[in-house]
C-alpha positions in Angstrom: -25.1 52.8 26.8 -25.2 49.4 28.4 -26.8 48.7 31.8 -24.7 49.0 34.9 -25.0 45.2 35.6 -23.7 44.5 32.1 -20.7 46.8 32.7 -19.6 45.5 36.0 -17.7 42.6 34.4 -15.4 44.7 32.3 -15.5 48.1 34.0 -17.4 48.4 37.3 -17.0 51.4 39.6 -13.9 49.7 41.3 -12.2 49.3 38.0 -13.0 52.9 37.0 -11.7 54.2 40.3 -8.5 52.1 39.9 -7.9 53.4 36.4 -8.4 57.0 37.5 -6.2 56.6 40.6 -3.5 55.1 38.4 -3.6 58.2 36.1 -3.5 60.5 39.2 -0.6 58.6 40.8 1.4 58.7 37.5 0.7 62.5 37.2 -1.2 62.1 33.9 -4.1 63.9 35.6 -2.9 67.0 37.5 -4.3 68.2 40.9 -7.2 70.6 40.3 -8.3 69.0 37.0 -12.0 68.6 36.6 -13.3 65.0 36.3 -16.5 65.4 34.3 -18.9 62.4 34.9 -20.0 62.6 31.2 -16.4 62.7 29.9 -15.1 60.0 32.1 -18.1 57.8 31.3 -17.6 58.3 27.6 -13.8 57.6 27.8 -14.3 54.3 29.7 -17.7 53.4 28.1 -19.6 53.2 31.4 -22.6 55.0 32.8 -22.6 58.1 34.9 -23.9 56.0 37.8 -20.7 53.9 37.8 -18.5 57.0 37.3 -20.3 58.7 40.3 -19.6 55.7 42.5 -16.0 55.6 41.4 -15.6 59.3 42.2 -17.2 58.8 45.6 -14.6 56.1 46.3 -11.7 58.3 45.3 -13.1 61.1 47.4 -13.1 58.7 50.4 -9.4 58.1 49.6 -8.9 61.9 49.5 -7.7 61.8 45.9 -10.7 63.6 44.6 -12.7 66.6 46.0 -16.5 66.7 45.4 -17.8 70.3 45.2 -21.6 71.0 45.4 -23.0 72.1 42.1 -19.5 72.1 40.5 -18.6 68.4 40.3 -15.5 66.4 41.0 -11.9 67.6 40.9 -8.5 66.0 41.6 -7.6 67.0 45.1 -5.1 69.9 45.6 -3.4 69.5 48.9 -2.5 72.8 50.6 1.0 73.7 51.8 -0.2 72.9 55.4 -1.5 69.5 54.3 1.8 68.8 52.4 3.8 69.4 55.6 1.4 67.4 57.7 1.5 64.4 55.3 5.3 64.3 55.2 5.5 64.8 59.0 3.2 61.8 59.5 5.3 59.7 57.1 8.4 60.7 59.0 6.8 59.5 62.2 5.6 56.2 60.9 7.9 54.9 58.1 11.3 54.9 59.9 9.9 52.6 62.6 8.2 50.5 60.0 11.5 50.1 58.1 13.1 48.9 61.3 10.4 46.3 61.7 10.6 45.2 58.1 14.4 44.7 58.4 13.7 42.3 61.3 11.2 40.3 59.2 12.3 40.5 55.6 12.7 37.2 53.8 14.6 36.4 50.6 11.3 36.6 48.6 10.6 40.1 50.1 14.0 41.3 49.0 13.5 40.0 45.5 10.1 41.7 45.3 11.6 45.0 46.4 14.5 44.7 44.0 11.9 44.2 41.2 10.3 47.5 42.2 13.6 49.3 41.9 14.3 47.7 38.5 10.9 48.8 37.3 11.5 52.3 38.6 14.7 52.4 36.5 13.0 51.1 33.5 10.3 53.7 33.7 13.0 56.5 34.0 14.8 55.0 31.0 11.5 55.1 29.1 11.1 58.8 29.9 8.1 58.1 32.2 8.8 59.8 35.6 5.2 59.6 36.6 5.2 55.8 36.4 8.6 55.8 38.2 7.1 57.9 41.0 4.1 55.6 41.4 6.5 52.6 41.7 8.6 54.5 44.2 5.5 55.0 46.3 4.6 51.3 46.0 8.1 50.5 47.3 7.3 52.3 50.6 4.0 50.4 50.8 5.7 47.1 50.3 8.1 47.8 53.2 5.1 48.5 55.4 3.6 45.2 54.3 6.8 43.3 55.1 6.7 44.9 58.6 3.4 43.0 59.1 1.7 45.9 60.8 -1.7 46.1 59.0 -3.0 49.3 60.6 0.3 51.1 59.8 0.3 49.8 56.3 -3.2 51.2 55.7 -2.1 54.6 57.1 1.1 54.6 55.0 -0.9 53.6 51.8 -3.1 56.6 52.3 -0.2 59.0 53.0 1.7 57.7 50.0 -1.4 58.3 47.8 -1.7 61.9 49.1 2.1 62.4 48.6 1.6 61.7 44.9 -0.7 64.7 44.7 1.7 66.8 46.8 4.7 65.9 44.5 2.7 66.7 41.4 1.9 70.2 42.8 5.2 71.2 44.5 8.0 69.1 43.2 10.9 71.4 42.1 13.9 69.1 41.9 12.8 66.5 39.3 16.3 65.2 38.9 16.1 63.9 42.4 14.7 60.6 41.0 17.8 60.1 39.0 20.2 61.2 41.7 18.8 59.3 44.6 20.1 55.9 45.6 18.0 55.9 48.8 16.0 52.8 47.8 19.2 50.9 47.1 20.5 51.8 50.5 17.2 50.9 52.2 17.1 47.6 50.4 20.7 46.7 51.5 19.8 47.5 55.1 16.7 45.3 54.9 18.7 42.5 53.2 21.3 42.7 56.0 18.5 42.6 58.7 19.9 45.9 60.1 16.9 47.6 61.7 18.8 50.6 63.0 20.3 51.4 59.7 17.0 50.9 57.9 15.3 53.3 60.3 18.0 55.9 59.7 18.0 55.4 55.9 14.2 56.0 55.8 14.5 59.1 57.9 17.1 60.5 55.6 15.1 59.5 52.5 12.0 61.3 53.7 13.9 64.4 54.5 15.4 64.4 51.0 11.9 64.1 49.6 10.5 67.0 51.5 13.6 69.1 50.5 12.8 68.5 46.9 9.5 70.3 47.2 8.9 74.0 46.6 6.0 74.7 49.0 5.2 78.0 47.4 4.5 77.6 43.7 2.1 74.8 42.6 2.4 73.5 39.1 -0.4 74.3 36.6 -2.7 71.6 35.3 -1.6 70.1 32.0 -3.2 68.0 29.2 -6.8 67.1 28.5 -8.6 64.5 30.5 -9.0 62.3 27.4 -5.3 62.5 26.7 -4.5 61.7 30.3 -6.7 58.7 30.4 -5.7 57.3 27.0 -3.6 54.5 28.6 -5.2 54.3 32.0 
């Protein structure tokens, strides 16, 4: 094993954290899965010290839970947490969409359209996990366009936690294919129609929560090595 200083160039703790977060957001690692320091280190070719630092970072972001004498696990939001997260999003994001509609430039619209195109490409490739990650990024981009940094930070955290919630409680997986919510949102932003953007976002978030079954969490799937094979 190489020294930590030698590893930082190709795989420091930030890089390990980013790669683990990507796999979590794309539902390749399921909530509740154990993240063994030794196994993660072996997969990425880094030391346990770097893995431990990465897991601490993910715990700070509430993507990972650290349990004394048991190790690290992908977080499993409770039903109560799931409701609270989406209630918070319903409070913040409609107003943010209104602000974004008032500020969006042509370049912003092009960037959002690119996200939608990439979502569709992921679905066409049979990769709903990647499509969901891109869908979450679409919401974060809207918050960035609104130019409200504090709200963007909150929404980024909420979207990350939403990824775990969807992995656990999503019952209507066809909703991704059925929904044209992002197209409607994009049109409202392009038209500079703040009121319509706000209403579209409200409806979209209500549709998301209605696609969840807050009773029966999905079981963990696949091995850690398989999940991280392309992280």
